[in-house]
C-alpha positions as CSV (number, residue, x, y, z in Angstrom):
1,M,-34.4,-7.1,6.8
2,H,-34.6,-3.3,5.4
3,F,-35.7,-2.0,2.2
4,M,-35.0,0.9,0.2
5,T,-38.4,2.7,0.2
6,S,-37.0,5.7,-1.9
7,K,-36.7,6.0,-5.4
8,K,-34.4,8.4,-5.1
9,K,-30.8,7.3,-6.3
10,N,-27.2,8.8,-5.0
11,I,-25.8,11.2,-7.5
12,I,-22.2,12.0,-8.1
13,E,-21.3,15.0,-8.8
14,E,-18.1,17.1,-10.2
15,P,-16.6,19.3,-7.0
16,A,-16.9,22.9,-7.8
17,E,-13.2,23.5,-7.1
18,A,-10.5,22.5,-9.4
19,Y,-7.3,21.3,-7.3
20,E,-4.3,21.3,-9.1
21,V,-1.9,18.9,-8.2
22,T,1.5,18.6,-9.3
23,P,3.3,15.0,-8.6
24,T,6.9,14.7,-8.2
25,N,8.4,11.9,-9.2
26,E,11.7,12.0,-7.2
27,V,12.0,12.9,-3.9
28,T,15.5,13.6,-2.8
29,S,17.2,12.3,0.9
30,E,16.6,15.9,2.4
31,E,13.0,15.8,2.1
32,L,12.8,12.2,3.5
33,H,12.9,11.8,7.8
34,P,16.3,10.7,9.3
35,I,14.9,7.9,10.7
36,L,13.0,7.0,7.3
37,V,16.4,7.3,5.6
38,Q,17.9,4.8,8.4
39,L,15.1,2.4,7.9
40,L,15.5,2.4,3.9
41,E,19.0,1.8,3.8
42,K,18.8,-1.2,6.5
43,S,16.3,-2.7,4.1
44,I,18.4,-2.0,1.1
45,K,21.8,-4.2,3.4
46,E,19.0,-6.9,4.1
47,I,18.2,-7.1,0.3
48,E,21.8,-7.2,-0.6
49,D,22.9,-9.6,2.4
50,G,20.0,-12.1,1.1
51,K,17.7,-11.9,4.7
52,T,14.8,-11.6,2.9
53,S,12.4,-14.2,1.6
54,S,10.0,-14.3,-2.0
55,H,6.8,-13.8,-2.4
56,E,6.3,-17.4,-3.4
57,E,8.3,-18.6,0.0
58,V,6.6,-16.5,2.1
59,M,2.9,-17.8,0.5
60,K,4.1,-21.2,0.7
61,R,5.1,-21.1,4.6
62,F,1.8,-19.1,4.7
63,R,0.1,-22.1,3.3
64,E,1.9,-24.9,5.3
65,K,1.2,-22.9,8.8
66,F,-2.5,-22.0,8.0
67,P,-3.9,-24.8,5.5
68,L,-7.0,-23.8,4.3
69,Q,-9.7,-26.0,3.5
70,K,-11.6,-26.1,-0.1
C-alpha cells in the first residue's frame, strides 16, 4: 500500500490567459459534412417510420438478456 508522505496539497489556479468563446446555438446544414447530413436525414426518417425503440423498451430487453444479481 502506498501512502502520501508529502503534506503539500494540490492547488488549482486560474489560467493566466482569458479565452473568449462565442457559442453558436444554430448550425446550418452548409456547415455540416454531407455524410453527416445524410445520416441525420436517415435517422429522422427511421424515427418517423417507427423503427426505433424507447429507452424503457431497450432497458427491458437488456435486463432480460443480462439479469443482474442483487
